[in-house]
N, C-alpha and C positions, 0 to 999 in steps of 0.2 A: 343829246346833251354834250356833244363834242365841243371841246374848247382847246385850242392850241395857242400857246403863248407866242410862238414864232412860227414862221413858215420854214420848211426844210432848207430853203435858200439862205435863211438868216441864222440857222441854228449853229451856235458856237461849238467847236469841238470840246468834248468832255463834259459839256453842260447837260443836265437832265432834260429829257424830252417828255413833255406833258402829252399824254395820249388822249385822255378823256376824263371829263368830270362825270361822276356817277352819284347815285343815291342808294345806299345799302338799306335793305328792308328786313332781311333775315340773317341769322347766323346759325348754321347747322340746322336749318329748317325751323328754327324758333323765331316767331314774328316779334320784332322789336316794338316796344311801346311807341317809340318815335324814330323814324328813319333818320339816318345821319349822312351828311355830305362827305364825299371823299373824291380823290382823283387818282387816276392810274398814271404812273410815271416810270419811264425807262431810265434808270440811272446808268451812266456810262463810265463813271469813275468812282473808285479805282478799278472795278470790274463791272460788267453788265449785269444788272439785276432789275427785274420788273416788280414794282411794289404798288400797293394801294395805300396812299397816305391820307390821314385825316387829323383834324384838330379835335375831333369829338368821338373817338372810339368809346363805346360804353364799357365801363369797368368790367361788366359781365363777360367780356371777351376773354378774360383771364381763365374762365372756366373751360374754354375751348382750345386755348392756344397750345396746350400740351398734346392735343390730338393731332396726329400727323397723317394726312392734312385735314383741315376742316373747311367748311363751305360757307361762302358768303353769297347772298342773293341780291342782285341789283334790281332796281325798281321796274325794269322791263322784263323781269323774270329770268335773267341770265344767272345761272349758277356757276361760280368760279371757285376752284380749289386753291387754298392758300396755306401757307405755313407761317409760323411766328417769325417776326423780324425784329422790331423794336417798339416798345411802348414806354412812354415816360410815366412811371408810377412813383409816388401817388399822383392821381389825377386831380382834376379840379373839384371844387365843392359840389358841383352838380352831377357827379358820378361819371365823368368822362375823362378820357386820357388822350394825349397827343402821341402819335406814333405811326407805325406802318406794319403791314403784313406783306409777305412776298408771294408771288405766284408759285404754286407748286410745280407747274410745268410752263415753260416759256419756249416758243410762243404758245398762246392759248387761244383757240378759236372761240370767239364770243358772239358771232352772228347766229341768228336762228337757222337751224339745220334745213328748214324747208325753203329758204330764200333762193330765188333765182337771180343770177348775177349777170350783168352785161359786160362789165369790165372791172379791173382791179388797179388801183394806184398804189404805189409803194415808194419807199426810200431805201437806199442801200447804205450800209455802214462799212467804211474802210475798203472801198474798191479803188484801185489806182486810176490816175488820169490816163486817158487814151485819146488818140486823135485819128481821124480818117477822112474819107471823102464826104461823109454826111454831117460834118460838124456845123454848128451854128455860130453866128457872131452876135454877141450882145454887148452893146456899148463898147465896141472895139475890143472885146474880150473873146478869144476863141474858146468855144465850149464844145467839148467832145460829145458826140452823139452817134448812135447806131441803131439799127433795127435788127433784132434777132427773130428769125422766122423759120417755121417748119409747117408745111401744109397750111392749114387755116390759122394756126397759132402765130401771134405776132406780139413781140415785146419791144417797146420803145425804151431806150436807155439814154439818159442825158446827164451830163456832168452839171453840178451846181455851179453857178457863176463865181462864187467866192472860194472855190476849192484851192486855187493857187495861193490865196491869202491864208487859208487854213493850214496848208501843208507844213509850214514852219512849226506851228504849235503842235501839230500831230507828231512830227518827227522829234521835237524836243521832249515831249511828254510820253512818247510811244503810246499814244492814246487812241481815242475813238471819236468818230464824227461822221455825220451824213455827208456823203460824197457825190451821190447820184440820185436821181428820181426816175421813175418809170411808170409805164402803163402796160397792162396785160389785157389783150382782147383777142377775139376770134374774128377773122375777116368776114365770115359768113353771117355775122351778127347773132350766132347761136347763144342762147342763155345757158349759163353754166350752173351746175349744182355746187353746193358747198364742198362736197367730196372732190369734185373735179378741180376746183380752185386749190384745195389743199395739196393735191398731187402736183399741180403746176408750180406752186410755190416751193414745194420740196425739191422738184427738179431744178428750178431756177437757182435756188440757194446752192445746190450741189455744183451746178455749172459755174456760177460766179466764183465759188470757193476754189474749184479746180483751176480756173483761169487766173485767179489771184495767187494761187499757191499757198493759201492760208484761209482759215475760216472767215467767211464773209456773211454778215447777217442782213436781213430785211426788217424794216419796221415801218410804222405809220401805214400799215396795210389796210386800205379802205375799199369797200365795194360800192360800185354804182349798180343799183338794183334795177330789175326789170320794171318795178312799179314807179321808177323815176326818183326813188329816195336814195340816200347815201347812208352807210353805216360802217362802223369799224368791223373789219373782218376778223382780226386777231389783235391781241395785245402781246407786247414783248418782242423778243428777237431770239434767233438761234445763236449758238456759240459763234463768237467772232474773235479772231486773234487780233492783238494790238497792231498798230499801224506798221511798225518797222519790220514785222515778220512777213509782210507781203511783198518784199522785193525779190525774193528767190522764186521766180516764176518762169515758166516756159514761154509766156506770152510777150511778144514784142508789142509795145504800146504806142510808139511814135510812128507817124507817117501812115501806117496801114493798120493801126490797132483796132479800129472799128470793123474793118473788113475781116481781120483775123478772128475776132470774136464772133462775127456773124457766120463765117464759114464753119467754125468749130461747133457752133450751137446747133446748126441743122443736123449734123451727124450725131451729135450728142443726143438730140431729142428723138432721132430715129431709134436709138437704143432704149431711151426712156419709154417709148411707146411699145416696145417689145416686152411682154410679160416675162419672157424667158431670160431677158437681159437686165431688167430694171434693178432687181435686188443686188445682183453681182456688181453692177455699175456703181450703185450708191455705197455698197460695202467697200469696194476698191478705193473710191475717192475718200471715204472716211478713214480708212487705214493709211492711205497716202498722206492725208493732211495731218493726222495724228503722228505719223512717223516723222514728218518734217518738224513738228513742234516739240517732239520728245528729245531727251538726251540720246546721243549717238547709239548706244547699245540697245535701248528700247526701240529706237527708230528702225534699226536693222531687223528686229523681230517682226515689227508691224509691216515693213516694206516687203519682207520675204513672204509673209502671209498674204499680202495683196497680190504679189506675183503668182503665188499658187492659185489663188481664186481666179485670176484672169486666165491663166494658162489652162486650168481645168475646163473653164467655160469655152475657150476657143479651140483647144486641141483634144479635149477629152480627158478622162480620168487616167492617172498613171497606172500602167499595167505591171511593169517590173522595173527594177533598177532603183537607184537612189533618187531622192527628191531633187538634188542638184542636177543629176543627169536628165530628169524629166523636164526641169525648167530650161535647161540648155537646149534640148531638142525642140521644145515648144517654141522658144524665142527664135531659134533658127528657122523653124517652120513658118513663123509669122513674118520672117523676112529681115530680121535684125542681126547684126554681128554680135557674137557673144565673147569675143576675145577681150581680155582686160585691156582697156585703152592706155596709151602712153601717158595721158594726163592723170591717171590713177597710179602714179609711180610707187607709192607706199604699198598699195595692195599688190601690185605686180611683184615687187621685190620680196614681200612677205611670203608669197605662195610660189615663188619661182621654182623651188625644188620640191614642191608637194605634188606627188603623182596623182592624188585624188582630184586635184584642181586642174592641173595641166594648162594653166594660163586662161582658164575659162571664167568669165565674170559671174554667171549664175551659180556655178559650183562654188566659187569663192564666197559669195554672199551666204549660201546655204551652210558652208563649212563654219563660217563665223557665227551664224545664227544657232547652229547646233551646239557650238562651244559655249554660247551664252546661256542656253536653256538647260543643258545637261549637267548633272552633278560632276561628272568626270570630264575635265577640260583637257583637250589635246594641245591647245595653243594659248599663248599669252598675247592677246591682241591689243596693241596700243591704240591711242586715240586717233593718230593719223591714218592708220589702216582702217579703223572703223569709219572715219569720215569719208574715205574713198569708197568704201563698200556701200555706205548709205547714199552717197551721191550717184553712184552707178545704178543702184536699185531704183532711185527716183527717176533717172533717165529712162530706164526700161519701162516703168509705169507710164510716163508721159508719152513715150514713143508708141507703145502698144495702144493706149487709148486714142491718141491722135490718129493713128492708122485705122483703128476701128471706126472713128468718126468720118473717115474719108477726107481728112484735112490735107490740103495741098499747099498751105502757105508757109510763111517764115516761122521760125521758132528760135528761142534762145537755147543754144546747146550748152548745157552745164558741164559737158565733158571737153569743151574747147581748151586747148593748151594756152598757157600764159602768153600773152602778146598777140594771140589770134582773136579776130572778131568772133564772138559767140553767136552772132545773128546769121542764120543761113536758112535755106529751104529745107523742109523735111526730106530725108534721104530718098523717099519714094515719089517725090513731086514730079509731075509730068511737064510742068511749066518751066520756062527758062529761069535758071537760078538768078536770084537778085544779087546785085553788087552795090557796095557803097552805102547801103542803108543802115542806119544805126538807130538804137532805141534808147 
């Protein structure tokens, strides 16, 4: 019963995305005298919310809407948990009301669990433009494209043709819109289980969000099934940050953006495939993203927690000494400099005469974090110092992860001094350092 009002290429920013037309037959297991038509819609404005809308909700739904959540059953026997959203009461004379209910969990897998899947198509919300050697030209418009691959897994990612036209509105409204489309498949033609696809989608969302430097969602996720049919795999989208939050990223996007993405993806997926790394990787990226979106003082707490998680994984559990000392030793062991950089001048000046810090970045971040969470405060840390500490912590996370990925390309150095180009090769790169490239 799939019905799309527009293709992803034509979808206007901030406008609702119609996912699927459905027929609801049961509410909380109770069979309705007459099934009623509804449609599943991903609302993008003012925030992302996936709802089931209908002109003819039975008034009896009021008996269930205070139960959190309750279940609606679709005609093909899919059960979906929902919560109350809005109903226009009183309803019509025939005992129905216009309104909507919201998905209890978004995204929500709606395909049959026993389905075998050949490939997955999807759309991306709020990923930035990038260009590289695999780009396409459509009607004289350059369209960024790349292939993300690891062993048999291959993800094709392509910018929508109208993204350049949509960018102005996205910037003005700090809004949401479809920016790219993609295909997930395995080169050996292997059929995938629903659980395997869920894991791939989870990893892809985490990777694109880390590359963007802000939450990045997928939607319009549909499966090409082994029986030659097509079905929606899931409804909704994960958390997505508004457009303007996605500029603060390590990823250079111009000239070699597609190649940078591809190279980072292979190393990222190596960790994703490792059961000993998977949860730490996802937790670190989640803390990193939330730390960037939060106020400075909250961000420092989250970034320091992410650093601890990463360092424990890479170098082992702290045996003695303070957490700041442990982080400093671990980051040095990973191969990164821990001295407070000259570009973090407020942080440097603030701790210049503090023997516990001694000019060390991880120790300074931990000192501030401890001051924020403990009742007895040793320092009065102003916003400029907090900003420097947060920026330095983000740099550590980016560098540690990129090194774990085996990444050898360019990155945007958030610690570059004013007037210097922030675009440079990662410090451990074995290739010749690039010059004169800008993003």
